[in-house]
C-alpha positions as CSV (number, residue, x, y, z in Angstrom):
1,M,34.8,-10.7,-23.8
2,T,35.1,-12.7,-20.5
3,T,35.1,-11.6,-16.8
4,T,37.4,-12.2,-14.1
5,I,36.4,-13.4,-10.7
6,N,38.0,-10.6,-9.2
7,P,38.0,-7.4,-11.5
8,R,40.6,-4.8,-11.0
9,L,39.8,-1.2,-11.0
10,D,42.8,-0.8,-13.1
11,E,42.1,-3.5,-15.6
12,P,39.3,-4.0,-18.3
13,P,37.1,-6.8,-17.8
14,D,38.5,-8.8,-20.5
15,G,41.9,-9.4,-19.3
16,D,43.7,-7.7,-21.8
17,H,46.7,-6.0,-19.5
18,R,48.5,-4.2,-22.5
19,R,48.9,-0.3,-22.5
20,R,46.2,1.3,-25.1
21,P,46.9,4.6,-26.4
22,P,45.3,7.5,-23.9
23,A,42.9,8.4,-26.5
24,V,41.0,7.2,-30.0
25,E,40.8,9.8,-32.8
26,P,37.2,9.6,-34.3
27,S,39.2,8.5,-37.9
28,D,40.0,5.4,-36.2
29,G,36.4,4.2,-35.5
30,G,37.3,1.2,-33.6
31,F,35.1,0.3,-30.7
32,D,37.3,-1.9,-29.3
33,E,40.1,0.6,-28.9
34,F,37.8,2.9,-27.7
35,Y,36.4,0.9,-24.9
36,H,40.0,-0.5,-23.8
37,A,41.4,3.2,-23.9
38,H,38.4,4.7,-21.7
39,Y,36.7,1.8,-19.5
40,R,39.7,2.4,-16.6
41,E,39.2,5.7,-16.4
42,L,35.6,5.9,-16.7
43,T,35.3,2.9,-14.0
44,A,37.6,5.0,-11.7
45,Q,35.4,8.1,-12.0
46,M,32.2,6.3,-11.1
47,Y,33.9,4.4,-8.3
48,A,34.9,7.9,-6.9
49,Y,31.5,8.6,-7.4
50,T,29.5,6.0,-6.3
51,G,31.9,4.8,-3.6
52,D,31.0,1.0,-4.7
53,L,33.3,-0.4,-7.4
54,A,30.6,-3.4,-8.6
55,Q,28.2,-0.2,-9.2
56,A,30.5,1.6,-10.9
57,Q,31.9,-1.4,-13.2
58,D,28.1,-1.7,-13.9
59,L,27.7,2.2,-14.7
60,A,30.7,2.2,-17.4
61,Q,29.6,-1.2,-18.8
62,E,26.0,0.1,-19.7
63,A,27.3,3.5,-20.5
64,F,29.7,1.5,-23.3
65,C,26.5,-0.5,-24.2
66,R,24.5,2.5,-25.3
67,A,27.7,3.9,-26.9
68,F,28.0,0.7,-28.6
69,A,24.7,0.8,-30.0
70,R,24.8,4.3,-31.4
71,W,28.6,4.1,-32.3
72,D,28.2,5.6,-35.9
73,K,27.0,8.5,-34.4
74,V,28.9,8.9,-31.0
75,I,32.2,8.5,-32.9
76,R,31.3,11.6,-35.1
77,Y,31.0,13.8,-32.0
78,D,33.7,16.4,-31.2
79,D,34.2,14.5,-27.7
80,P,32.9,11.1,-27.5
81,V,34.3,10.4,-24.5
82,A,32.7,13.3,-22.9
83,W,29.5,11.7,-24.3
84,L,30.3,8.5,-22.4
85,R,31.3,10.1,-19.1
86,R,27.6,11.9,-19.5
87,V,25.8,8.9,-19.9
88,A,27.5,7.1,-17.0
89,W,26.8,10.2,-15.0
90,N,23.1,10.2,-16.0
91,L,23.1,6.7,-15.3
92,A,24.3,6.9,-12.1
93,T,22.0,9.8,-10.7
94,S,18.8,7.8,-12.1
95,R,20.2,5.0,-10.2
96,W,20.6,7.5,-7.1
97,R,17.2,9.0,-7.7
98,R,15.6,5.5,-7.8
99,M,17.2,4.4,-4.7
100,R,16.2,7.7,-2.7
101,A,12.5,7.6,-4.3
102,A,12.7,3.7,-2.9
103,R,14.0,4.4,0.7
104,A,11.5,7.4,0.8
105,Y,8.8,5.1,0.0
106,L,10.2,2.7,2.6
107,A,10.3,5.4,5.2
108,R,6.5,6.1,4.6
109,Q,5.6,2.5,5.1
110,R,4.7,2.7,9.0
111,V,4.2,-0.4,10.9
112,E,1.0,-0.1,12.2
113,H,0.7,-1.1,15.8
114,V,-2.6,-2.7,16.4
115,P,-3.7,-3.8,20.0
116,G,-4.0,-7.4,21.0
117,P,-7.1,-9.0,20.9
118,S,-9.4,-8.5,24.7
119,P,-9.6,-11.1,27.0
120,D,-13.2,-11.3,26.1
121,R,-12.3,-12.1,22.3
122,V,-9.5,-14.6,23.7
123,L,-11.8,-16.3,25.5
124,L,-14.2,-16.5,22.7
125,A,-12.0,-17.9,20.1
126,A,-10.9,-20.7,22.7
127,A,-14.5,-21.5,23.3
128,L,-15.6,-21.8,19.6
129,T,-12.7,-24.3,19.0
130,R,-14.2,-26.4,22.0
131,L,-17.4,-26.7,20.3
132,P,-18.0,-29.4,17.8
133,A,-17.2,-28.8,14.6
134,K,-21.0,-28.3,13.3
135,Y,-22.0,-26.1,16.0
136,R,-19.1,-24.0,15.5
137,R,-19.9,-23.3,11.5
138,A,-23.5,-22.6,12.4
139,V,-22.5,-20.3,14.9
140,V,-19.8,-18.5,13.1
141,L,-21.6,-18.3,9.8
142,Y,-24.7,-16.8,11.5
143,H,-23.4,-14.5,13.8
144,L,-20.4,-13.5,11.9
145,A,-20.7,-14.1,8.6
146,D,-24.5,-12.6,8.7
147,L,-26.1,-15.2,6.5
148,S,-29.5,-16.5,7.6
149,V,-30.6,-19.6,8.7
150,A,-31.9,-20.4,5.3
151,E,-28.4,-19.7,3.6
152,I,-26.8,-21.6,6.0
153,A,-29.0,-24.6,5.6
154,A,-28.3,-24.5,1.5
155,Q,-24.6,-23.9,2.3
156,E,-24.2,-26.8,4.3
157,G,-27.0,-29.0,2.5
158,V,-29.4,-29.5,5.5
159,A,-32.8,-28.5,6.4
160,E,-33.6,-25.2,8.1
161,G,-34.8,-27.0,11.2
162,T,-31.4,-28.7,11.7
163,V,-29.4,-25.5,11.2
164,K,-31.5,-24.0,14.1
165,S,-31.0,-26.9,16.3
166,W,-27.3,-26.6,15.6
167,L,-27.4,-22.7,16.5
168,H,-29.4,-23.5,19.8
169,R,-27.1,-26.2,20.7
170,G,-24.0,-24.1,19.6
171,R,-25.2,-21.3,21.6
172,L,-25.4,-23.2,25.1
173,A,-22.2,-25.0,24.7
174,L,-20.6,-21.8,24.1
175,A,-22.1,-20.1,26.9
176,S,-21.2,-23.0,29.2
177,Q,-17.6,-23.0,27.8
178,L,-17.0,-18.9,28.2
179,A,-18.2,-19.7,31.9
180,D,-16.0,-22.1,32.4
181,L,-13.2,-20.5,31.0
182,R,-13.8,-17.3,32.7
183,G,-13.9,-19.2,36.0
184,E,-10.7,-20.8,35.2
185,N,-9.1,-17.2,34.4
186,H,-10.4,-15.7,37.5
187,G,-10.0,-18.6,39.9
């Protein structure tokens, strides 16, 4: 089967525009005839239910796919069209439920409004960026990551005395930077 670029509701998607019999008797057993006889009406019903032609066509196609997979059984039903219609309606209802659940989930996902950083935090971040990299790493690892001097020394591959020196110099530079930045903001 081929599909057209702009399928019409009143035509089967394979482009066969000949008139088909209104129903197929179970004795016929031909799925193609069944499909051509009922595709249009099922799509129209699904379109009326969903309000979306593309979704209606998808629902009709899925219902026909399920009928085809069970064709030997479906054709023996008293009313195979009723079975097909029920499958399509169930599919539409399932899609509607999934959409409703997805919308409800999204509605529960509230955006958490977190206040911005305090002025002191902004100043601290700005002052840290002005420190030399080795001093900044030592101060951050010691005060924010809660690493010991020995752990920092092992991570950086230096002696503990070097880390103590970086911390001392970094704190002095940080204090000076914070004083300068506070003076700029207040003056």
